[in-house]
C-alpha positions as a Markdown table, in Angstrom:
| # | Residue | x | y | z |
|---|---|---|---|---|
| 1 | Unk | 15.2 | 28.8 | 29.1 |
| 2 | Unk | 15.1 | 29.0 | 32.9 |
| 3 | Unk | 14.5 | 32.7 | 32.9 |
| 4 | Unk | 17.8 | 33.4 | 31.2 |
| 5 | Unk | 17.5 | 36.1 | 28.5 |
| 6 | Unk | 21.0 | 37.2 | 27.7 |
| 7 | Unk | 23.9 | 35.5 | 25.9 |
| 8 | Unk | 26.5 | 35.6 | 28.7 |
| 9 | Unk | 24.1 | 34.0 | 31.2 |
| 10 | Unk | 23.1 | 31.3 | 28.7 |
| 11 | Unk | 26.8 | 30.5 | 28.1 |
| 12 | Unk | 27.5 | 30.4 | 31.8 |
| 13 | Unk | 24.5 | 28.1 | 32.4 |
| 14 | Unk | 25.9 | 25.8 | 29.7 |
| 15 | Unk | 29.3 | 25.6 | 31.5 |
| 16 | Unk | 27.5 | 24.7 | 34.8 |
| 17 | Unk | 25.6 | 22.0 | 33.0 |
| 18 | Unk | 28.9 | 20.5 | 31.6 |
| 19 | Unk | 30.5 | 20.6 | 35.0 |
| 20 | Unk | 27.5 | 18.9 | 36.6 |
| 21 | Unk | 27.0 | 16.3 | 33.9 |
| 22 | Unk | 30.6 | 15.1 | 33.5 |
| 23 | Unk | 32.1 | 15.0 | 37.0 |
| 24 | Unk | 34.8 | 12.5 | 36.0 |
| 25 | Unk | 36.0 | 14.4 | 32.9 |
| 26 | Unk | 37.4 | 17.3 | 34.9 |
| 27 | Unk | 40.9 | 16.0 | 35.5 |
| 28 | Unk | 43.7 | 15.5 | 33.0 |
| 29 | Unk | 43.1 | 12.1 | 31.5 |
| 30 | Unk | 44.4 | 10.2 | 28.5 |
| 31 | Unk | 41.7 | 11.8 | 26.5 |
| 32 | Unk | 42.3 | 15.3 | 28.0 |
| 33 | Unk | 40.3 | 17.4 | 30.4 |
| 34 | Unk | 37.2 | 17.9 | 28.2 |
| 35 | Unk | 35.1 | 19.9 | 30.7 |
| 36 | Unk | 37.9 | 22.3 | 31.6 |
| 37 | Unk | 38.8 | 22.7 | 27.8 |
| 38 | Unk | 35.2 | 23.6 | 26.9 |
| 39 | Unk | 34.7 | 25.7 | 30.0 |
| 40 | Unk | 37.7 | 27.9 | 28.9 |
| 41 | Unk | 37.0 | 27.6 | 25.1 |
| 42 | Unk | 33.5 | 28.7 | 24.9 |
| 43 | Unk | 33.4 | 32.3 | 26.2 |
| 44 | Unk | 31.1 | 34.8 | 24.7 |
| 45 | Unk | 32.7 | 37.1 | 22.2 |
| 46 | Unk | 31.0 | 40.4 | 21.5 |
| 47 | Unk | 28.2 | 41.9 | 23.6 |
| 48 | Unk | 27.6 | 39.7 | 26.6 |
| 49 | Unk | 24.3 | 41.4 | 27.5 |
| 50 | Unk | 22.9 | 40.6 | 24.0 |
| 51 | Unk | 19.3 | 39.7 | 24.6 |
| 52 | Unk | 18.3 | 36.3 | 23.4 |
| 53 | Unk | 14.8 | 36.1 | 21.9 |
| 54 | Unk | 12.8 | 33.3 | 23.3 |
| 55 | Unk | 9.6 | 33.7 | 21.2 |
| 56 | Unk | 8.3 | 35.0 | 17.9 |
| 57 | Unk | 8.1 | 38.8 | 17.8 |
| 58 | Unk | 4.5 | 40.0 | 17.4 |
| 59 | Unk | 3.1 | 42.8 | 15.4 |
| 60 | Unk | 2.8 | 46.1 | 17.2 |
| 61 | Unk | 1.2 | 49.5 | 16.6 |
| 62 | Unk | 2.9 | 52.5 | 17.9 |
| 63 | Unk | 1.3 | 56.0 | 18.3 |
| 64 | Unk | 3.3 | 59.1 | 19.1 |
| 65 | Unk | 3.3 | 62.8 | 18.4 |
| 66 | Unk | 4.7 | 63.8 | 15.0 |
| 67 | Unk | 6.7 | 66.6 | 16.5 |
| 68 | Unk | 8.5 | 67.2 | 19.7 |
| 69 | Unk | 8.9 | 70.8 | 20.9 |
| 70 | Unk | 12.4 | 72.0 | 21.5 |
| 71 | Unk | 13.4 | 71.7 | 25.2 |
| 72 | Unk | 10.9 | 68.9 | 25.9 |
| 73 | Unk | 12.1 | 66.2 | 28.3 |
| 74 | Unk | 9.0 | 63.9 | 28.0 |
| 75 | Unk | 7.6 | 62.0 | 25.1 |
| 76 | Unk | 4.5 | 59.8 | 25.5 |
| 77 | Unk | 4.5 | 56.7 | 23.3 |
| 78 | Unk | 1.7 | 54.1 | 23.2 |
| 79 | Unk | 2.4 | 50.6 | 22.0 |
| 80 | Unk | -0.3 | 48.0 | 21.5 |
| 81 | Unk | 0.1 | 44.4 | 20.4 |
| 82 | Unk | -1.8 | 42.6 | 17.6 |
| 83 | Unk | -4.6 | 42.0 | 20.1 |
| 84 | Unk | -4.9 | 45.8 | 20.7 |
| 85 | Unk | -3.8 | 45.4 | 24.3 |
| 86 | Unk | -1.2 | 47.8 | 25.7 |
| 87 | Unk | 2.4 | 46.3 | 25.8 |
| 88 | Unk | 3.9 | 47.6 | 29.0 |
| 89 | Unk | 7.4 | 46.1 | 28.4 |
| 90 | Unk | 8.0 | 47.2 | 24.8 |
| 91 | Unk | 11.4 | 49.0 | 24.1 |
| 92 | Unk | 11.1 | 52.3 | 22.3 |
| 93 | Unk | 14.1 | 54.1 | 20.7 |
| 94 | Unk | 14.0 | 57.8 | 19.9 |
| 95 | Unk | 16.2 | 58.9 | 17.0 |
| 96 | Unk | 16.9 | 62.5 | 15.9 |
| 97 | Unk | 16.3 | 63.1 | 12.1 |
| 98 | Unk | 18.6 | 61.3 | 9.7 |
| 99 | Unk | 19.2 | 64.1 | 7.2 |
| 100 | Unk | 22.2 | 66.4 | 7.4 |
| 101 | Unk | 19.9 | 69.4 | 7.8 |
| 102 | Unk | 18.6 | 68.3 | 11.2 |
């Protein structure tokens, strides 16, 4: 998808495509200004930086320490794909315990 990986950029690219494809539909005509109407109508609602998946997610194996000492500012996490090769662009999220005691 032309290197576009977020929702807002994909919507903007669609508007540019409409503008370039229908140059004679930009003014008010008997049928209305279709390009202008759709350019203003289809704006992203919600999170514009939402990442659009462009492939099928693959299985991953993640290894990490079971505990993290208090005061630590570094956590090393290893992520490998289904082919056992390291994934250097994997996103990792760290969440503090989910019980009310933690």
